[in-house]
Backbone bond lengths (Angstrom), bond angles and torsions (degrees), N, CA, C in turn:
res aa  C-N    CA-C-N  psi(-1)  N-CA   C-N-CA  omega(-1)  CA-C   N-CA-C  phi
1 M - - - 1.516 - - 1.557 107.58 -
2 K 1.358 116.18 -36.90 1.414 119.28 -177.79 1.517 109.99 -67.73
3 K 1.324 117.15 -38.12 1.435 121.23 -179.94 1.555 107.97 -66.15
4 T 1.402 118.36 -36.12 1.415 119.71 -178.89 1.534 110.68 -66.42
5 L 1.373 119.86 -43.54 1.368 124.91 171.97 1.530 117.39 -53.95
6 I 1.306 113.41 -45.97 1.486 120.87 -177.43 1.555 105.68 -67.55
7 A 1.321 120.55 -41.93 1.384 122.18 -177.68 1.523 111.52 -65.13
8 L 1.428 116.08 -42.85 1.451 116.19 -179.46 1.631 109.68 -69.26
9 A 1.331 118.80 -33.92 1.436 118.88 176.52 1.455 112.82 -63.62
10 A 1.361 117.29 -35.05 1.508 121.78 178.81 1.478 110.18 -66.78
11 V 1.374 115.25 -37.27 1.490 119.92 -179.64 1.526 109.01 -63.20
12 A 1.371 112.13 -48.21 1.470 116.01 -177.96 1.435 113.91 -60.47
13 A 1.441 117.62 -42.07 1.454 125.41 -177.11 1.526 109.13 -64.85
14 S 1.413 116.28 -35.42 1.392 117.31 -175.99 1.515 115.82 -94.03
15 G 1.321 115.86 16.41 1.486 120.25 -174.46 1.530 113.46 -55.76
16 A 1.345 114.96 -34.17 1.428 115.98 -176.73 1.551 112.78 -69.33
17 V 1.356 119.04 -10.52 1.369 122.40 -177.07 1.532 111.77 -79.24
18 F 1.337 115.33 -30.97 1.461 117.06 -175.66 1.497 106.39 -141.46
19 A 1.397 116.66 165.82 1.412 122.02 -179.09 1.410 117.79 53.44
20 Q 1.403 114.20 29.28 1.430 120.89 176.12 1.522 113.84 50.39
21 S 1.343 119.87 51.89 1.378 129.60 179.90 1.553 111.94 48.40
22 S 1.333 114.71 44.63 1.425 119.97 -175.39 1.598 109.37 -91.18
23 V 1.270 122.59 -3.07 1.424 126.19 178.83 1.486 113.73 -91.40
24 T 1.344 117.50 123.91 1.431 122.16 -173.23 1.471 111.06 -126.37
25 L 1.359 118.53 134.72 1.415 126.35 171.65 1.480 108.62 -98.40
26 Y 1.347 117.39 123.64 1.414 125.25 -178.91 1.457 117.18 -135.17
27 G 1.294 120.54 174.34 1.436 118.31 175.01 1.588 113.93 173.75
28 V 1.271 116.31 -174.33 1.514 125.63 179.18 1.486 107.52 -135.96
29 A 1.345 122.74 130.82 1.407 131.27 166.56 1.479 110.57 -112.71
30 D 1.387 117.55 109.94 1.402 120.04 -174.91 1.513 110.13 -131.57
31 V 1.286 122.88 125.38 1.421 128.54 -177.77 1.516 111.94 -136.69
32 S 1.351 117.19 136.54 1.449 119.18 178.00 1.517 110.35 -140.01
33 I 1.314 111.42 162.59 1.553 120.83 166.68 1.483 104.44 -95.63
34 A 1.354 116.12 113.73 1.473 117.07 -175.22 1.559 111.53 -121.16
35 K 1.246 112.53 142.16 1.536 122.43 171.57 1.450 111.05 -119.01
36 M 1.296 113.39 105.38 1.507 119.21 -179.68 1.446 106.79 -96.52
37 D 1.365 118.88 144.49 1.362 126.09 179.93 1.568 113.31 -54.45
38 G 1.349 116.83 122.29 1.489 117.74 179.90 1.523 111.15 85.91
39 Q 1.372 124.26 0.69 1.424 127.44 -178.37 1.491 110.41 -126.23
40 T 1.341 115.57 151.56 1.516 119.41 175.17 1.493 110.28 -69.89
41 T 1.389 118.23 152.47 1.442 121.39 179.77 1.533 108.48 -63.77
42 M 1.311 114.96 139.97 1.513 123.00 -169.98 1.488 111.69 -144.10
43 L 1.326 116.62 158.89 1.415 124.56 172.30 1.537 105.76 -84.24
44 S 1.362 118.02 122.94 1.443 119.84 -176.74 1.561 110.90 -121.15
45 S 1.286 113.04 148.82 1.451 114.73 177.38 1.506 113.20 -132.73
46 S 1.305 122.27 -16.96 1.406 124.47 -179.47 1.515 110.63 -143.42
47 G 1.328 114.29 25.07 1.491 118.60 -171.32 1.573 110.71 -99.69
48 T 1.325 114.53 -171.50 1.468 119.59 -178.95 1.552 113.97 -59.61
49 M 1.279 117.19 -41.16 1.500 119.04 -179.57 1.477 116.85 -89.45
50 N 1.369 115.97 25.72 1.469 119.70 169.15 1.583 109.59 -99.01
51 N 1.260 114.70 152.02 1.563 116.33 179.36 1.475 103.62 -70.66
52 G 1.365 119.63 -37.85 1.491 121.24 -177.91 1.509 110.52 -152.81
53 T 1.348 114.68 156.99 1.483 120.81 -179.02 1.618 105.78 -77.37
54 S 1.300 116.28 127.32 1.461 120.23 176.17 1.431 108.07 -60.73
55 R 1.368 115.65 139.10 1.501 122.15 -177.19 1.438 112.34 -163.87
56 W 1.340 110.90 167.58 1.484 116.93 177.51 1.538 102.83 -143.58
57 G 1.336 114.38 157.36 1.404 121.72 177.68 1.485 117.27 -162.44
58 V 1.240 117.23 173.18 1.507 121.24 177.31 1.550 107.25 -137.44
59 R 1.346 115.16 135.67 1.517 120.43 -178.64 1.558 106.57 -144.34
60 G 1.306 110.94 159.51 1.460 114.24 -178.97 1.563 108.14 -170.03
61 S 1.348 113.79 176.66 1.460 119.39 179.36 1.508 106.69 -153.58
62 E 1.327 112.22 161.80 1.515 115.14 176.65 1.615 105.32 -138.94
63 D 1.350 112.50 136.79 1.412 116.80 -178.83 1.522 108.66 -78.81
64 L 1.294 119.92 118.41 1.434 125.97 178.92 1.541 116.67 -83.92
65 G 1.351 111.45 -11.53 1.509 117.25 -173.70 1.485 109.29 92.85
66 G 1.319 113.26 156.54 1.443 117.53 175.88 1.539 115.93 72.02
67 G 1.350 110.70 14.73 1.492 113.97 -178.49 1.576 113.03 88.32
68 M 1.294 117.25 -0.07 1.447 122.02 -177.02 1.495 111.98 -101.48
69 K 1.341 115.57 139.95 1.473 120.68 177.18 1.517 113.09 -128.08
70 A 1.339 117.12 149.45 1.479 121.15 168.45 1.563 105.29 -106.74
71 G 1.382 113.91 140.16 1.451 118.17 177.39 1.489 111.48 -137.73
72 F 1.361 115.43 167.65 1.524 120.44 176.68 1.499 107.69 -149.23
73 N 1.345 116.25 164.28 1.406 123.63 175.27 1.486 110.31 -154.12
74 F 1.324 117.83 132.60 1.448 122.85 172.28 1.523 106.68 -130.81
75 E 1.383 115.14 134.10 1.428 118.59 -174.47 1.512 113.23 -144.21
76 Q 1.356 120.58 137.33 1.376 120.61 -176.66 1.531 111.12 -138.75
77 G 1.269 121.49 141.11 1.455 128.14 179.82 1.502 109.43 -87.45
78 I 1.411 114.15 148.68 1.455 120.98 -177.83 1.516 111.98 -149.43
79 S 1.252 120.48 136.41 1.427 128.28 -177.84 1.565 111.02 -85.65
80 L 1.307 120.63 120.42 1.400 123.82 178.37 1.538 107.50 -80.35
81 A 1.326 123.56 -15.00 1.445 125.51 175.98 1.548 110.98 -80.33
82 T 1.284 119.10 -31.58 1.433 121.84 -175.56 1.573 116.32 -119.78
83 G 1.460 111.91 -24.96 1.472 118.71 -173.55 1.515 110.19 83.24
84 E 1.289 118.40 1.69 1.568 119.95 -179.05 1.478 110.48 -82.72
85 I 1.364 116.77 153.18 1.401 121.58 174.61 1.547 112.59 -70.31
86 V 1.364 117.64 135.61 1.386 118.59 -178.65 1.455 105.79 -107.57
87 K 1.347 120.98 111.94 1.426 124.84 -174.73 1.534 117.04 -85.99
88 S 1.280 119.31 144.13 1.459 127.45 170.65 1.515 103.80 -115.12
89 G 1.330 115.52 97.51 1.365 121.06 -171.47 1.413 112.05 96.75
90 T 1.304 122.09 -142.64 1.471 123.35 -172.01 1.589 110.23 -110.64
91 G 1.400 117.15 -18.81 1.470 114.85 -176.20 1.523 111.96 -98.02
92 E 1.360 116.03 162.77 1.408 124.26 171.91 1.483 114.59 -53.92
93 F 1.329 116.90 -39.54 1.427 124.43 -178.92 1.516 110.94 -106.77
94 G 1.240 114.80 45.14 1.473 123.34 -173.38 1.574 114.83 -76.86
95 R 1.291 111.96 -13.93 1.537 118.20 175.39 1.515 111.31 -74.23
96 A 1.290 116.18 -37.67 1.512 120.59 175.70 1.479 112.39 -161.73
97 S 1.245 120.40 131.34 1.458 122.46 172.96 1.519 107.49 -155.41
98 W 1.300 120.85 82.78 1.527 125.86 -171.44 1.524 110.35 -144.04
99 M 1.315 111.45 166.52 1.404 118.33 170.74 1.490 107.13 -138.43
100 S 1.408 120.10 158.53 1.451 120.74 -170.65 1.499 111.81 -142.38
101 L 1.322 116.67 161.08 1.449 123.12 166.97 1.482 106.60 -123.86
102 S 1.324 119.40 132.43 1.404 123.15 178.05 1.473 117.02 -135.98
103 G 1.243 124.29 155.54 1.421 130.72 178.94 1.518 114.44 179.93
104 G 1.306 113.57 -152.59 1.456 117.66 179.97 1.457 113.81 -62.02
105 F 1.342 120.86 -23.70 1.347 129.73 -179.87 1.547 116.42 -76.30
106 G 1.331 112.27 -16.94 1.488 121.41 -175.87 1.436 109.69 118.52
107 D 1.369 119.98 -152.40 1.325 127.39 -178.43 1.540 117.06 -130.60
108 L 1.332 116.06 126.36 1.483 124.24 -176.86 1.504 108.10 -114.81
109 R 1.430 115.66 109.65 1.424 124.45 -178.03 1.561 110.77 -102.84
110 L 1.329 114.36 134.81 1.509 115.36 -179.76 1.626 106.27 -130.24
111 G 1.305 108.75 125.53 1.571 114.76 178.92 1.528 107.68 133.47
112 R 1.318 114.34 -152.31 1.428 123.54 -176.79 1.527 109.55 -98.16
113 S 1.247 117.76 119.11 1.510 119.40 -177.81 1.510 107.78 -152.71
114 L 1.369 117.30 171.36 1.428 125.35 169.80 1.551 107.96 -56.60
115 N 1.275 114.44 141.26 1.514 117.20 -172.51 1.530 105.87 -95.71
116 P 1.434 115.82 170.18 1.483 122.80 179.09 1.492 111.59 -58.15
117 A 1.414 119.12 -36.15 1.419 117.64 179.04 1.465 118.44 -65.58
118 F 1.472 116.55 -26.95 1.383 119.84 172.23 1.531 114.15 -65.34
119 Y 1.377 113.12 -44.13 1.435 120.02 179.48 1.547 113.37 -64.78
120 A 1.391 114.80 -33.71 1.534 115.35 174.86 1.495 111.63 -63.47
121 M 1.332 115.61 -46.93 1.461 119.90 -177.95 1.513 109.78 -66.82
122 A 1.266 120.25 -38.65 1.442 122.81 176.18 1.477 116.85 -58.04
123 T 1.340 116.19 -21.98 1.484 122.84 174.63 1.492 114.35 -58.94
124 W 1.379 116.16 -39.50 1.443 120.55 179.84 1.497 115.47 -118.67
125 E 1.317 120.22 -0.08 1.458 123.35 174.28 1.506 112.26 -71.22
126 F 1.274 121.75 128.94 1.466 125.08 -169.38 1.497 115.28 -77.22
127 T 1.307 125.13 -33.16 1.423 126.62 -166.25 1.489 114.28 -95.93
128 G 1.367 121.02 1.15 1.457 125.47 -171.97 1.518 108.45 71.74
129 F 1.290 117.42 35.84 1.422 123.17 -177.52 1.487 113.12 57.71
130 A 1.323 116.05 44.83 1.472 117.41 168.72 1.459 113.58 -55.02
131 N 1.339 119.08 155.16 1.457 122.78 -179.18 1.483 112.39 -61.36
132 Y 1.365 118.28 -24.53 1.510 121.48 176.04 1.480 112.34 -96.34
133 S 1.316 120.25 15.40 1.447 122.61 176.97 1.517 109.55 -59.92
134 V 1.345 117.71 137.32 1.413 119.75 177.68 1.490 111.77 -82.17
135 A 1.352 117.74 -26.95 1.455 119.20 173.14 1.558 110.35 -65.04
136 S 1.374 117.28 -38.80 1.396 121.19 176.73 1.591 112.31 -65.36
137 K 1.286 118.16 -42.34 1.406 126.63 -179.15 1.556 112.16 -67.32
138 Q 1.273 115.05 -48.32 1.499 122.70 -172.00 1.499 110.30 -81.45
139 W 1.384 121.17 -37.06 1.439 122.78 -170.26 1.542 111.96 -117.06
140 A 1.351 117.28 30.30 1.467 117.44 -179.52 1.514 109.39 -61.00
141 R 1.327 125.26 -37.66 1.415 123.23 -179.63 1.563 110.64 -63.19
142 A 1.342 117.73 -27.02 1.477 119.12 -174.91 1.632 109.06 -73.75
143 V 1.266 118.32 -20.72 1.406 122.89 -178.73 1.488 115.19 -98.52
144 N 1.389 113.26 0.90 1.494 120.38 165.91 1.617 108.31 62.47
145 G 1.283 117.62 39.80 1.432 120.39 175.25 1.518 115.87 87.15
146 Y 1.349 119.90 1.99 1.472 124.39 177.29 1.485 112.91 71.05
147 R 1.265 122.54 -35.81 1.398 124.65 -177.92 1.493 114.01 -126.96
148 T 1.339 118.08 148.17 1.430 124.43 -176.15 1.457 110.07 -132.44
149 N 1.325 116.77 134.99 1.561 119.33 166.61 1.467 108.93 -93.32
150 G 1.341 113.79 106.55 1.409 120.24 -178.89 1.539 117.05 170.84
151 L 1.314 119.39 -135.70 1.431 121.54 -178.12 1.519 110.29 -118.65
152 M 1.289 117.95 141.09 1.493 120.99 170.68 1.512 107.70 -134.78
153 Y 1.358 113.13 136.94 1.412 119.00 174.84 1.586 111.33 -123.73
154 T 1.276 115.13 132.22 1.520 119.40 -178.33 1.547 105.46 -118.87
155 T 1.279 119.38 131.41 1.426 124.50 175.13 1.541 113.68 -74.96
156 P 1.234 117.95 155.57 1.535 116.62 167.24 1.417 113.46 -55.58
157 S 1.320 123.45 157.10 1.421 126.12 175.14 1.531 108.97 -73.65
158 M 1.429 115.19 133.42 1.412 119.67 -179.10 1.467 108.08 -123.67
159 G 1.305 120.54 94.27 1.490 121.87 179.70 1.500 108.60 65.64
160 G 1.306 120.03 32.41 1.405 123.68 174.25 1.633 113.76 95.58
161 F 1.304 113.28 -4.03 1.434 121.41 -179.69 1.563 110.88 -104.68
162 K 1.222 117.66 137.19 1.473 124.13 171.44 1.569 111.76 -144.72
163 A 1.326 117.82 145.62 1.417 125.87 176.52 1.490 114.33 -110.13
164 M 1.356 115.07 147.18 1.453 116.44 -179.83 1.614 106.27 -129.63
165 L 1.269 114.71 139.77 1.467 123.38 178.51 1.539 110.69 -125.01
166 G 1.219 119.27 117.49 1.537 123.10 177.73 1.564 107.11 -114.55
167 Y 1.200 112.68 145.40 1.595 120.12 178.61 1.486 107.32 -150.03
168 R 1.358 108.67 120.92 1.570 117.74 175.60 1.562 103.50 -100.82
169 L 1.353 113.43 122.97 1.406 120.47 179.63 1.588 111.41 -71.69
170 K 1.264 114.04 149.07 1.527 117.22 -178.23 1.490 111.62 -54.66
171 G 1.298 117.95 -39.41 1.436 121.04 -176.97 1.501 115.10 -70.87
172 N 1.365 116.60 -13.37 1.439 118.80 176.17 1.517 116.33 -100.02
173 S 1.342 113.35 10.86 1.441 118.71 179.81 1.574 111.41 -110.74
174 D 1.331 112.27 138.88 1.445 116.51 179.42 1.530 113.42 -61.87
175 T 1.311 116.12 -24.79 1.421 124.09 179.12 1.549 118.73 -99.40
176 A 1.394 112.44 4.35 1.402 124.04 178.53 1.608 108.84 56.31
177 I 1.345 113.10 45.55 1.473 123.49 -179.53 1.501 106.07 -124.47
178 S 1.256 121.78 131.64 1.468 124.33 169.43 1.468 110.50 -84.94
179 T 1.399 114.85 157.87 1.489 118.22 -177.57 1.542 105.26 -138.91
180 T 1.345 109.49 141.48 1.478 118.36 178.66 1.565 107.84 -116.39
181 D 1.380 116.22 131.86 1.440 118.29 -171.88 1.435 105.52 -136.76
182 L 1.371 119.40 119.34 1.516 127.26 -175.89 1.470 113.20 -120.28
183 T 1.336 120.78 132.63 1.429 125.16 179.34 1.502 110.65 -139.10
184 G 1.365 111.17 140.92 1.499 119.52 171.71 1.441 109.91 -125.70
185 I 1.301 117.31 128.09 1.471 122.98 -176.99 1.516 110.13 -126.14
186 Y 1.367 116.28 128.11 1.478 122.09 174.47 1.498 107.34 -115.55
187 S 1.310 120.25 123.64 1.543 121.92 -178.00 1.502 101.07 -142.68
188 N 1.338 112.95 118.81 1.532 125.12 179.26 1.505 111.38 -152.63
189 G 1.259 117.81 113.77 1.489 122.68 -178.69 1.515 108.91 61.91
190 P 1.377 117.20 -130.20 1.485 117.76 -175.11 1.497 110.84 -85.23
191 V 1.261 123.89 3.70 1.506 122.03 -178.57 1.527 111.31 -115.63
192 A 1.366 109.22 135.19 1.499 117.22 -179.77 1.632 104.64 -137.40
193 V 1.264 117.28 129.97 1.424 121.97 178.73 1.530 111.04 -137.98
194 S 1.408 115.66 142.93 1.430 116.39 -177.33 1.565 107.14 -142.31
195 L 1.268 112.81 151.36 1.475 124.49 -179.42 1.534 108.28 -133.65
196 N 1.330 124.54 123.93 1.454 126.68 174.50 1.464 111.29 -126.15
197 Y 1.345 114.02 144.38 1.384 126.56 174.21 1.569 108.14 -132.47
198 N 1.301 120.90 123.41 1.480 119.86 174.58 1.491 109.07 -141.07
199 K 1.367 117.63 146.47 1.398 123.88 -173.95 1.569 112.15 -155.50
200 P 1.287 119.17 125.63 1.497 117.41 165.18 1.515 112.91 -77.03
201 T 1.297 114.32 148.42 1.452 117.28 177.20 1.465 115.46 -54.70
202 G 1.339 115.00 124.95 1.481 118.74 -178.09 1.501 111.48 77.68
203 G 1.293 122.93 -1.04 1.488 123.04 -177.62 1.518 112.45 -105.93
204 E 1.327 116.10 -172.72 1.450 121.33 178.39 1.592 110.21 -87.14
205 K 1.334 112.06 149.64 1.441 120.00 -176.74 1.573 106.86 -83.19
206 S 1.346 113.76 158.96 1.424 121.94 165.33 1.546 111.25 -123.77
207 M 1.267 118.98 144.24 1.529 120.43 177.57 1.525 110.26 -142.37
208 A 1.318 114.05 148.84 1.399 121.30 -179.86 1.551 108.42 -146.65
209 L 1.301 116.84 133.21 1.474 124.90 176.41 1.490 110.32 -127.65
210 G 1.333 121.46 114.80 1.369 120.03 -177.13 1.579 113.20 -147.26
211 G 1.384 115.82 166.02 1.452 116.12 178.69 1.534 110.01 -156.99
212 R 1.345 108.95 168.80 1.588 114.45 -178.24 1.493 104.86 -140.88
213 Y 1.410 114.00 148.28 1.431 118.55 -179.37 1.580 105.66 -138.02
214 N 1.302 110.42 118.28 1.505 118.05 -175.44 1.554 109.84 -101.11
215 M 1.367 114.29 117.46 1.392 119.80 -174.70 1.573 109.28 -105.96
216 G 1.324 114.50 19.80 1.489 119.47 -177.33 1.453 112.24 96.80
217 M 1.334 118.13 -94.71 1.433 124.09 -176.65 1.560 110.23 -74.80
218 F 1.241 114.56 -26.29 1.487 123.92 -177.06 1.417 113.96 -126.56
219 T 1.388 117.91 133.65 1.529 121.74 175.83 1.470 108.98 -127.40
220 V 1.346 114.60 140.40 1.442 120.59 173.54 1.519 110.93 -118.81
221 A 1.361 116.02 154.20 1.469 120.99 -179.10 1.566 110.76 -149.96
222 G 1.286 117.18 152.28 1.455 118.57 176.73 1.566 109.51 -157.79
223 A 1.237 116.84 164.86 1.520 119.82 -179.85 1.571 105.57 -158.90
224 I 1.321 114.09 152.41 1.420 126.18 166.22 1.546 106.42 -109.32
225 V 1.281 119.42 130.44 1.448 121.12 -173.19 1.532 108.43 -134.47
226 D 1.299 114.85 133.80 1.502 123.25 179.61 1.503 108.73 -132.00
227 P 1.344 120.14 86.95 1.445 118.61 -174.70 1.522 106.72 -88.22
228 A 1.320 114.88 168.00 1.480 124.02 176.47 1.528 109.55 -52.15
229 G 1.402 119.78 140.83 1.336 122.85 -178.29 1.562 110.03 98.82
230 D 1.414 115.24 -165.13 1.439 120.66 -170.39 1.553 111.55 -79.96
231 G 1.359 117.16 -32.29 1.443 121.13 -169.76 1.521 112.25 -69.45
232 K 1.264 116.22 148.48 1.512 124.18 171.27 1.528 105.78 -164.10
233 G 1.361 114.20 164.45 1.432 117.76 179.13 1.541 111.12 168.08
234 F 1.344 113.93 -146.54 1.446 119.46 -174.16 1.502 111.00 -145.81
235 S 1.349 114.18 157.37 1.475 122.28 168.26 1.574 110.62 -121.20
236 L 1.364 112.14 143.93 1.457 117.05 -177.03 1.532 106.24 -150.76
237 G 1.420 114.73 138.02 1.484 117.13 -174.72 1.521 110.85 -162.86
238 G 1.224 113.78 172.48 1.485 124.79 179.74 1.518 114.09 -148.71
239 S 1.331 116.70 149.54 1.450 117.24 179.49 1.574 106.13 -140.35
240 V 1.393 116.11 135.22 1.415 118.57 -178.15 1.501 109.25 -125.91
241 N 1.324 120.76 142.26 1.461 126.11 178.65 1.599 106.35 -99.89
242 A 1.294 116.49 115.68 1.482 120.81 177.15 1.523 106.07 -113.21
243 G 1.406 114.34 86.71 1.417 114.87 -173.67 1.521 108.61 71.39
244 P 1.367 117.99 -132.77 1.453 120.59 -177.12 1.602 109.38 -83.66
245 V 1.297 112.69 -12.45 1.516 113.93 -176.51 1.515 112.05 -89.22
246 Q 1.286 113.20 140.00 1.516 119.34 175.83 1.446 109.64 -115.70
247 L 1.342 116.38 125.28 1.465 123.27 176.76 1.559 106.37 -109.45
248 T 1.346 113.14 136.82 1.480 121.24 -177.33 1.489 107.53 -133.25
249 L 1.344 116.97 132.13 1.434 124.44 167.17 1.477 109.52 -123.71
250 D 1.431 116.29 127.95 1.443 121.85 -177.38 1.410 110.14 -135.11
251 V 1.314 118.14 139.74 1.494 125.05 -178.81 1.520 110.97 -132.18
252 A 1.394 115.76 133.33 1.429 117.84 175.91 1.551 104.05 -129.02
253 R 1.380 113.25 129.06 1.462 122.97 -172.92 1.526 109.10 -122.28
254 D 1.315 116.95 118.95 1.417 125.76 173.13 1.527 104.46 -91.33
255 T 1.330 120.16 106.59 1.427 122.97 -173.59 1.538 110.50 -79.18
256 F 1.325 121.66 -17.92 1.425 120.88 -179.93 1.538 111.49 -81.28
257 Y 1.367 115.13 -41.67 1.425 116.24 176.01 1.561 116.38 -95.14
258 K 1.310 115.34 5.46 1.449 120.38 -179.39 1.476 113.18 57.46
259 D 1.267 117.10 44.72 1.478 126.57 -172.04 1.526 110.74 -115.86
260 T 1.280 116.44 117.07 1.512 119.41 -179.11 1.567 108.29 -117.60
261 D 1.337 114.47 125.65 1.460 122.24 173.91 1.528 105.96 -106.99
262 M 1.359 115.09 138.62 1.503 118.62 -179.62 1.516 108.24 -136.64
263 M 1.316 118.14 137.68 1.454 127.05 -179.04 1.499 111.72 -128.02
264 L 1.285 117.47 133.13 1.515 120.80 169.36 1.604 105.43 -126.45
265 E 1.392 109.05 128.65 1.417 115.51 -176.87 1.493 107.08 -128.37
266 V 1.377 114.15 144.04 1.487 123.32 168.43 1.443 112.70 -122.71
267 K 1.302 120.58 128.49 1.548 121.44 -177.04 1.537 103.77 -127.01
268 Y 1.378 111.07 144.69 1.463 120.73 176.95 1.509 107.78 -138.34
269 P 1.333 118.67 114.43 1.465 122.50 178.58 1.583 114.00 -68.62
270 L 1.220 115.82 123.65 1.452 117.60 175.61 1.522 107.21 -91.90
271 S 1.302 120.98 -26.10 1.479 124.99 175.44 1.537 103.60 -157.85
272 K 1.365 112.13 -171.42 1.493 115.95 176.89 1.541 113.81 -65.81
273 R 1.354 113.94 -25.10 1.464 116.82 -170.37 1.566 111.30 -115.64
274 T 1.329 115.40 -7.98 1.478 117.08 -174.75 1.498 109.70 -126.60
275 T 1.321 115.07 132.25 1.458 122.16 -173.14 1.554 111.12 -134.82
276 A 1.296 117.29 132.88 1.421 122.15 175.29 1.518 109.22 -95.64
277 Y 1.285 121.60 145.41 1.486 123.65 -172.39 1.529 108.96 -149.63
278 A 1.339 109.58 156.92 1.461 122.25 177.34 1.595 102.33 -143.14
279 A 1.367 108.71 133.21 1.522 113.22 -177.44 1.544 109.99 -140.59
280 F 1.335 114.42 144.26 1.492 122.21 175.33 1.569 103.92 -124.83
281 L 1.390 112.11 128.86 1.387 118.64 178.39 1.480 111.48 -123.08
282 R 1.241 119.78 122.88 1.433 126.91 173.87 1.563 109.40 -100.79
283 D 1.355 118.60 105.35 1.370 123.95 -174.16 1.547 109.30 -97.17
284 G 1.381 109.86 101.50 1.536 115.52 179.34 1.401 114.96 -64.62
285 K 1.328 118.21 145.14 1.448 125.05 -177.56 1.577 112.33 -119.05
286 G 1.289 113.33 7.93 1.509 115.88 -177.88 1.481 112.13 81.14
287 K 1.269 115.12 -161.91 1.530 120.56 -175.93 1.581 112.35 -84.17
288 T 1.291 118.17 -10.62 1.453 118.40 -167.58 1.527 111.05 -106.06
289 A 1.371 121.38 -2.34 1.429 125.85 -176.46 1.517 114.28 -146.78
290 V 1.274 117.22 160.36 1.469 120.08 -172.97 1.572 104.58 -86.18
291 N 1.382 111.33 140.40 1.452 118.21 -179.85 1.483 114.13 -67.21
292 A 1.304 122.31 148.50 1.393 124.73 -176.04 1.622 107.02 -107.15
293 N 1.340 117.15 133.42 1.417 123.15 175.59 1.517 113.94 -110.23
294 N 1.278 120.40 120.10 1.432 127.17 -175.77 1.500 115.91 -122.60
295 V 1.312 117.98 140.83 1.534 123.44 -175.41 1.507 109.16 -128.49
296 G 1.352 114.70 140.94 1.475 117.41 172.90 1.621 108.50 -139.64
297 L 1.210 111.67 146.00 1.535 121.29 174.50 1.475 107.51 -131.74
298 G 1.406 118.91 116.66 1.395 116.96 -172.74 1.462 112.87 -152.40
299 I 1.369 117.04 -174.67 1.470 126.63 175.34 1.512 112.50 -137.40
300 R 1.214 119.75 140.19 1.470 125.05 -177.45 1.574 109.38 -129.15
301 H 1.360 109.31 132.32 1.495 117.45 -179.00 1.505 110.66 -125.79
302 N 1.292 117.86 123.67 1.508 119.88 179.63 1.563 104.03 -103.31
303 F 1.412 110.98 141.11 1.428 114.43 178.78 1.535 108.05 -137.71
């Protein structure tokens, strides 16, 4: 593992030598003081009450000529509280490990990456998929694990509309089942709308339809979600800018299980890349259990 990290660091440092400086080292450092229901207050770096999972990665592209490019991305989670690797899936670089070909035909991505269902939900999700996002907590089944080991094709944008097709081959699934994932996204001016359909072969389908409308100082968003299984419901929220401060309230309701999750977030930008935040998450448990209340106060730096 150490040899892998050293090799990737060397690649990033030497990016100027080849591919016209197209190799970039990037990441997120996020740490918070978190109080989870039933747990002692702790320093958290990749937990529920963090705005994002701390991570680092390397990405790049090469111009192949004729408007075509080859690209790649490797990304790994890391805990600032312990220094340990935070895995997404089973691999050290489980957050991203793919290459792509792109051009006038669109973008073809091969490997492990965020799936079309994730991009559909990100169209109307308010917090940028923060770890305390109620859409993420309530509708995780609808996005089919967020990441897929397989193929993903994205069309060029056509008047603000683009389509995405993801396909996980049977041989890349632990359960030997292929999955089809379709997303359509329209984004033009203040309006953004998305529709997703995903289904494993022989399994139950998941669907989500949502949208967002930006009125300048105030933004509203909502969605109807029907994941595989019994649960189904809706998300509804609003965000307001009060000077540099952004206040967001988001609610996700599973109408089958009578389960409501609610999130209140306050963010204050310290610079273009560094943001302080405070968040409250009410994790609903339905009619049979006590709701959990969680609080986090933290800072996030993008590099």
